[in-house]
C-alpha positions as CSV (number, residue, x, y, z in Angstrom):
1,M,86.8,162.5,155.8
2,E,83.1,160.6,156.9
3,I,81.3,158.5,155.0
4,H,78.1,156.2,155.6
5,K,76.0,153.4,153.0
6,L,72.7,152.9,152.9
7,E,71.5,149.8,150.8
8,V,68.2,150.8,148.6
9,A,65.8,149.9,147.1
10,I,66.5,150.8,143.1
11,S,62.8,152.6,142.6
12,E,64.3,154.7,145.0
13,L,67.3,155.9,142.8
14,T,66.6,159.3,141.7
15,N,68.4,159.4,138.5
16,P,66.7,159.0,135.3
17,N,69.4,156.8,134.2
18,F,69.2,154.1,136.9
19,S,65.9,152.7,135.5
20,M,67.4,152.8,131.6
21,L,70.4,150.7,132.3
22,I,68.2,148.8,134.8
23,K,65.6,147.5,131.4
24,L,68.7,147.2,129.4
25,W,70.8,144.4,131.2
26,D,67.3,142.8,132.4
27,A,66.0,142.6,128.5
28,L,70.5,141.4,128.0
29,R,69.8,138.6,130.2
30,G,66.9,137.1,129.2
31,H,65.9,134.8,131.3
32,A,68.9,133.7,133.3
33,F,70.1,135.3,136.9
34,A,72.4,137.6,134.5
35,P,73.4,138.6,131.2
36,A,77.3,137.8,130.8
37,W,80.0,140.2,129.8
38,R,80.4,138.7,126.7
39,D,76.8,140.1,125.9
40,I,78.0,143.7,126.7
41,D,78.6,146.4,124.0
42,L,79.4,149.7,126.4
43,S,78.9,151.1,122.9
44,S,75.6,150.6,122.8
45,F,74.4,152.6,125.5
46,P,73.2,156.0,125.8
47,G,76.8,158.4,125.4
48,D,76.5,160.6,128.7
49,I,76.3,157.5,130.7
50,I,79.3,155.8,129.7
51,P,81.8,157.5,131.2
52,Y,80.8,157.5,134.3
53,I,80.3,152.8,134.5
54,T,83.0,150.7,135.6
55,V,83.2,147.2,135.0
56,A,84.7,145.0,137.8
57,D,86.0,141.5,137.8
58,L,85.5,139.2,141.0
59,L,88.8,136.8,141.3
60,E,87.2,133.1,141.6
61,H,90.1,131.9,144.1
62,E,90.5,134.9,145.7
63,P,88.6,138.0,147.5
64,T,90.0,139.8,144.9
65,V,88.2,142.3,142.5
66,L,90.0,144.7,139.4
67,Y,88.8,147.0,137.2
68,R,88.5,146.1,133.6
69,F,86.1,149.5,133.2
70,W,86.2,153.1,134.1
71,G,85.2,155.5,132.5
72,T,86.7,158.2,131.6
73,G,83.8,160.8,134.2
74,H,85.2,157.9,136.8
75,T,89.1,160.2,136.3
76,R,87.3,163.6,136.1
77,V,86.2,163.5,139.5
78,K,88.1,161.3,141.2
79,G,91.6,162.6,139.5
80,I,92.6,158.7,139.1
81,D,92.5,156.0,136.7
82,L,92.1,152.6,138.3
83,T,91.6,150.8,135.4
84,G,93.6,147.3,136.0
85,K,93.2,148.0,140.0
86,S,91.3,147.1,143.0
87,P,88.5,149.8,144.2
88,L,91.0,149.3,148.1
89,A,93.7,151.0,146.0
90,A,90.5,153.9,146.1
91,T,91.6,157.5,147.8
92,P,91.1,158.1,150.9
93,P,91.0,154.7,151.4
94,V,88.2,154.3,153.2
95,V,86.0,154.8,149.7
96,G,87.3,151.9,148.1
97,Q,86.5,149.8,150.9
98,I,83.4,150.5,151.0
99,I,83.1,149.7,147.1
100,F,84.7,146.8,147.9
101,Q,82.6,145.4,150.0
102,E,79.4,146.2,147.7
103,Y,80.3,144.3,145.0
104,L,81.5,141.3,147.3
105,Q,77.3,141.8,148.2
106,V,76.4,142.0,143.9
107,R,78.2,138.5,144.3
108,D,76.7,137.3,146.8
109,K,73.4,138.1,146.8
110,R,73.1,137.3,142.7
111,V,71.2,140.3,142.6
112,P,71.6,144.0,141.5
113,M,72.0,146.5,144.3
114,A,71.4,150.5,144.8
115,F,73.8,151.9,147.3
116,I,73.6,155.8,148.4
117,H,76.7,157.1,149.3
118,D,76.5,159.8,151.9
119,I,79.5,161.5,152.4
120,R,81.0,164.3,154.7
121,P,84.8,164.8,153.6
122,Q,84.9,167.1,156.6
123,S,83.4,166.9,160.2
124,D,82.4,170.7,159.9
125,T,80.8,170.1,156.4
126,S,77.6,169.6,155.2
127,S,76.6,165.6,154.0
128,R,75.8,165.0,149.8
129,F,74.2,162.2,148.8
130,Q,75.3,160.0,145.7
131,E,73.5,157.0,143.9
132,T,75.3,153.7,142.3
133,L,73.9,150.8,140.7
134,R,75.8,147.9,140.4
135,L,74.9,144.7,138.5
136,P,76.1,141.5,137.8
137,L,77.8,139.7,135.6
138,S,77.5,136.2,135.2
139,N,80.2,134.5,132.1
140,D,79.3,130.7,133.3
141,G,75.5,130.7,134.8
142,H,76.2,130.7,137.8
143,T,78.4,132.5,139.1
144,V,78.9,136.3,139.7
145,T,81.8,137.1,137.7
146,N,81.6,140.9,137.4
147,V,79.6,143.7,138.2
148,L,78.3,146.7,136.0
149,S,78.3,150.1,138.1
150,L,76.4,152.9,137.0
151,A,77.6,155.3,139.8
152,D,76.2,159.2,138.9
153,W,79.0,161.4,139.3
154,Q,77.0,164.1,136.4
155,T,74.5,165.4,139.0
156,N,76.3,168.7,141.9
157,Q,79.4,166.9,139.7
158,D,81.6,170.0,140.1
159,Y,81.2,170.5,144.1
160,W,82.1,166.3,143.3
161,V,85.6,167.5,141.3
162,K,86.7,170.4,143.9
163,M,85.6,167.2,146.6
164,Y,87.9,164.3,144.9
165,G,91.0,167.4,144.8
166,Q,90.9,168.0,147.6
167,I,91.4,164.6,148.9
168,M,94.2,164.6,146.1
169,R,95.8,167.5,147.2
170,D,95.6,166.7,150.8
171,A,96.3,162.6,150.4
172,A,99.4,164.1,148.2
173,S,101.0,166.0,151.6
174,E,100.8,163.5,154.0
175,V,102.8,161.5,151.2
176,R,105.2,164.1,151.3
177,L,105.3,164.6,154.5
């Protein structure tokens, strides 16, 4: 699998759910650089985006990221629930490494960030593009303690389910060998 990430301006994201979520986040933060996790009520978000949201905890004493919330849409597409686990537990590992680095970028820059992932499952297949918005959260008003993300797995969902299904089957057969 080949995957490349490109950081883009939030305005370049095409799904209207991203602009709606950034407005919600902005309203919740007020004059702070980011809202706190305690200010987030996921049940107040539109029901069609909740399955595609994740919330990650960024642990300050070690460079660790753990998923606090893993939307069911991610499980449906990727065939795995990473609640309580690190992005580094993702299959294939390159995907987890890219996501982990994106969380660290949001932590370091302390601003909302948008990414487009150029995903090519095999060298002889065409690229598909997946968009993600990552929003910092801060429980102390100074550091990024969590990241709330919305990933667009709805566009071309059948393709993503099929692709991840094959990736998981391939990974399982490698383990058996």
